[in-house]
N, C-alpha and C positions, 0 to 999 in steps of 0.2 A: 502492499501498500505504499504510495506515494505522500509525503507528506509527513509521514509518523514519526520520522527520525529529529526532523524541524521542530514539530510541534512538541515531541518530548523535551528536548534542548530548550527550546525557549520557556518552554512551563517551567522546567527545572532551575532557568537564571533567575524567571520569577520571582518564585519562590524563597529562592538564596535573598536572592535581594531585598525580597520585604521582610522577610521575619529572622535574618540570620545576618544581616551587616549591621553595621554601625548607621548610625540617622545620619549621614552628610549629602551634601549635593551631590553627589557623583549616585551613591546610593538610589538618588530619585530618578537621574537620568538615564541611571541604568533598567529600574522598574519598567520606567516610563516607555524605555525602548526595547523590552523586551512583550508588553502589552500590544505595542504599537504594530509589533514586529506579526503579534499571533492575529491581530484583528484584519489586519489586511492584506494575509498572508491570499487570500482568496479572490482578493479583489484585483480585476484586471485594467488597464487605462489604454486608448490605441493613440499615439501620438504618429502624426502623420501615418504612415505604411509599418511602424511598429507597435508588435501586441509587448504591452508590459506590465510586469504584475506589481501593484503597489510594494509590494515589500520589498522589490530589488530596488525599488526606490529611496524608499527608507532606509536599507542598512548603507547603501553607497552613501546618504548624505548624511547619516548618521559618524560615520569611516573618514568621510570628509573633514567635516566637523571636529570631531576627535584629534584628525592628525594636524589639523593648522593651530589647535591649543596647543602643541608639544613646544618643547624649549626650540630657539632659535637654530637653524641648520636643520633638525631633524625632520622637517616636515619635507626637504627635497632627499634627504637620504631614505626615507618613508615611500615617496612618490617613484623612484628609483627600483627599490626594492618589490614595489608593488605593480609596478610594470613588468620587471622580469617573470615575478611570478605569474600575471595575468597572459604570457606569452607559453609558460609553461601549462598553466590551465589551456588554454586554445586548443595549444600542441596537442595535449592527453587527448581532448573530445574529439576532434581533428580525425588522429590515430583512430581512436574508437569508433567512427562512423566510416571509415576509408579502409579498416585492416580489422575489423570485428576478432580475429584470431586470439590477437594479444590480450584479450579481453576475459581472462578462464576465469574470476569472480566476478561479483555483483558489481556494475562500474563507476556506483557511488563509490562504494569505500573504496575502492583501487585509485578514484581520483583523490578522493579525501584524506588518503596514506601519503598523497602523491603531492599535495597542499601540503600538507603538514609537515613532508621533510623539505620540502624547498622552503620555508617562511623559517624552521629552522635554521638552515644555511646563510639564511640572511642575519637574523636577529637570534640577539642572547635573553634578552627579558620575555617574558609569556606574555606581557601588554599588548609587546612592539608585536609580536609573532602573530598573535590574535588581530590584531588591527592591519599589520599585511595579508596577511591570509583573506580577511574582507573585502579590502581593497581590492587583489590582485585578481580574487575572484568575479568581483563584479565588472571589472576590467573584460577579464579572460571573456566574462562571457557576453559582454558588448562586442568583443573581435569576433568570438566563434559565433555570432548570430548576424553579423557583419558578411563573414564568410559561406554561411548555409543561406543567405538570405534569397537567392534566385531557386534554386531547390526547393526551401520551405519558407513559404512568403507566412506563411501562418503560424511561425515560430514564436511561442511566447518568453519573451527577456526575465529572467526570471523564474521559472517556474519551480514545482516544485522540487523535481529533481536535482536544481541547482540548491534549493535552500537544503534540501537533504544533504548531498555531499558537503556544504559547506558547513551544517552543523557538526558532521560525524568530525569533518575537520578541526574543530573548534574542543570535539569533546578529545579528540587523540592527545589536542596540544596539553588539555586540562590533565587528561590521566595521566603524561609522562610527565607532566611538573610536580603532579602529586606522587608519584614512584620516586620522582628523583628527591623529594623534601624528605617523605620517610627514609628512603637510603641514606642523607645525610643523617638526619636524627639518629640511626642506629649508629654510623659512623662515627659521632661524636662520643656516644654512649660503650663503645670498643674500647677496651682494655690498650693499654700501648704497651708491645715489649713483652708482653708477659707479665706485665705486673697487676696485682691486685684492686680492684677500685674496693676505696675504703667503703 
């Protein structure tokens, strides 16, 4: 069922932001963003000849707004890395379209792992990786839609397939960061050089 991973991820994000995060402006923005993404996922708009899901526009606008708010020179770095990830996204989608024999698992999962890997290569911080993933995926979806426009003029920009892959990629990054955090905690508690802890 398309959209299942998307809804699960954003409902979980809303629950964590609403009930577990401290009451800050960032928490409010995150909760509102999750609710707007959920409510706009099934709505589409037609801009000229382009069919676009409103959630795609919300994700792209929120990601651009967050990128611009970063420290000086960071937006340029984010723009360059997101462009690289966009080409990686478009290349994978075109490969799956013209040579599907390489897609031996669910295409959404393989695409999500690919995007998560590329974003990890570009950035070290989790927030920057998630932002690069969102921006690059949106740009890559636009490049892919432009490439297949003649073959599929009714293609919906930001469909549930795109949203699922983006949500799975973000979940992979969060899971990896959680594993890394607990591994560091265990490493700090481990005795050094055979000595016993008091």
